C-alpha positions as CSV (number, residue, x, y, z in Angstrom):
1,M,114.7,110.4,107.4
2,E,112.4,107.5,106.6
3,I,115.1,104.9,107.3
4,R,115.6,106.5,110.7
5,K,111.9,106.2,111.5
6,I,111.8,102.6,110.4
7,I,114.9,101.6,112.5
8,I,113.9,103.5,115.6
9,S,110.2,102.4,115.6
10,G,111.1,98.9,114.5
11,F,113.5,98.4,117.4
12,A,111.1,99.9,119.9
13,G,108.3,97.7,118.6
14,S,110.6,94.6,118.9
15,I,110.9,95.2,122.6
16,V,107.2,95.6,123.0
17,Y,106.7,92.5,120.8
18,F,109.1,90.4,122.9
19,L,107.4,91.4,126.2
20,A,103.9,90.9,124.8
21,G,105.0,87.5,123.5
22,W,106.3,86.6,126.9
23,L,103.1,87.7,128.5
24,F,100.7,86.0,126.1
25,Y,102.7,82.8,125.3
26,G,104.9,82.5,128.4
27,I,102.3,83.3,131.1
28,L,98.7,83.6,130.0
29,F,98.5,80.9,127.2
30,K,101.5,78.8,127.7
31,D,99.7,75.6,126.7
32,I,99.4,76.7,123.1
33,Y,103.1,76.1,122.5
34,P,104.5,74.2,125.5
35,D,108.1,75.0,126.5
36,N,110.4,72.2,125.6
37,G,113.4,73.8,127.3
38,N,115.1,74.4,124.0
39,G,113.9,78.0,123.3
40,N,116.6,80.5,122.4
41,L,115.5,83.9,123.6
42,F,118.0,85.7,121.3
43,F,116.5,84.1,118.2
44,I,113.0,84.7,119.4
45,Y,113.9,88.4,119.8
46,L,115.5,88.5,116.3
47,G,112.4,87.0,114.8
48,G,110.3,89.7,116.5
49,L,112.8,92.4,115.3
50,V,112.3,91.2,111.7
51,Y,108.5,91.3,112.0
52,N,108.7,94.8,113.5
53,L,111.1,96.2,110.9
54,F,108.7,94.9,108.3
55,V,105.6,96.5,110.0
56,A,107.5,99.7,110.5
57,Y,108.5,99.7,106.8
58,V,104.9,99.2,105.7
59,L,103.6,101.9,108.0
60,V,106.3,104.4,106.9
61,K,106.6,103.6,103.2
62,W,103.2,102.3,102.0
63,S,100.6,103.5,104.4
64,K,98.7,106.6,103.2
65,D,97.6,107.5,106.7
66,S,100.1,107.8,109.5
67,S,97.6,108.0,112.3
68,I,97.8,105.7,115.3
69,L,94.4,104.2,114.4
70,S,95.6,103.4,110.9
71,G,98.8,101.9,112.3
72,M,96.8,99.7,114.6
73,Q,94.5,98.5,111.8
74,T,97.3,97.9,109.3
75,A,99.5,96.0,111.8
76,A,96.5,94.0,113.0
77,F,95.9,92.9,109.4
78,I,99.5,92.0,108.9
79,G,99.4,90.0,112.2
80,F,96.3,88.2,111.0
81,V,97.8,87.2,107.7
82,M,101.2,86.2,109.1
83,S,99.7,84.2,111.9
84,L,97.2,82.4,109.7
85,S,100.0,81.5,107.3
86,M,102.3,80.3,110.1
87,N,99.6,78.2,111.7
88,F,99.0,76.4,108.5
89,F,102.7,75.6,108.4
90,I,102.7,74.5,112.1
91,Y,99.7,72.2,111.7
92,A,100.9,70.7,108.4
93,D,102.6,67.9,110.3
94,K,100.7,67.5,113.5
95,P,97.0,67.1,114.5
96,L,94.9,70.2,114.2
97,I,93.8,71.7,117.5
98,I,91.2,74.2,116.4
99,K,91.0,76.0,119.7
100,S,94.8,76.7,119.7
101,F,94.8,77.5,116.0
102,I,92.1,80.2,116.5
103,L,93.5,81.5,119.8
104,D,97.0,81.9,118.4
105,I,95.5,84.0,115.5
106,C,93.6,86.2,117.9
107,I,96.7,86.7,120.1
108,S,98.7,87.7,117.1
109,I,96.1,90.2,116.0
110,I,96.1,91.8,119.4
111,I,99.9,91.8,119.7
112,F,100.3,93.3,116.2
113,A,97.6,95.9,116.8
114,I,99.6,97.0,119.9
115,L,102.8,97.1,117.8
116,G,101.0,99.2,115.2
117,I,100.1,101.7,117.9
118,V,103.6,101.8,119.3
119,I,105.2,102.2,115.8
120,A,102.8,104.8,114.6
121,F,103.1,106.7,117.9
122,I,106.9,106.7,117.7
123,N,106.8,107.7,114.1
124,S,104.5,110.6,114.8
125,K,106.9,111.9,117.5
126,L,109.9,111.5,115.0
127,E,108.0,113.5,112.4
128,K,107.9,116.5,114.7
129,K,111.7,116.6,115.1
């Protein structure tokens, strides 16, 4: 039963993640990571799917509280840690743009908080079946 919840909520979260990424990085804040024309949307989706399966796994297996608020908080923390780490790697070989560094972390926290809500909501509906 748990693997079913992880897979279903992880896939649902990956769709939301993809759309939120398009909204934040493709429309609202496209200057953070300018499009060089070489982006592969399939690999972008797969990266998001892996993130979401990980978040779903954490929320199903490790979280003591399965509420939507707890899912949001846990996923936001995961987004913060992953984004902070990724930004350190990104700026390891290019000049630091502090505004973009901080903005990207804030965007990730928001997106992951949304994912936590989606994943926890779906898992709560799957528990009732």
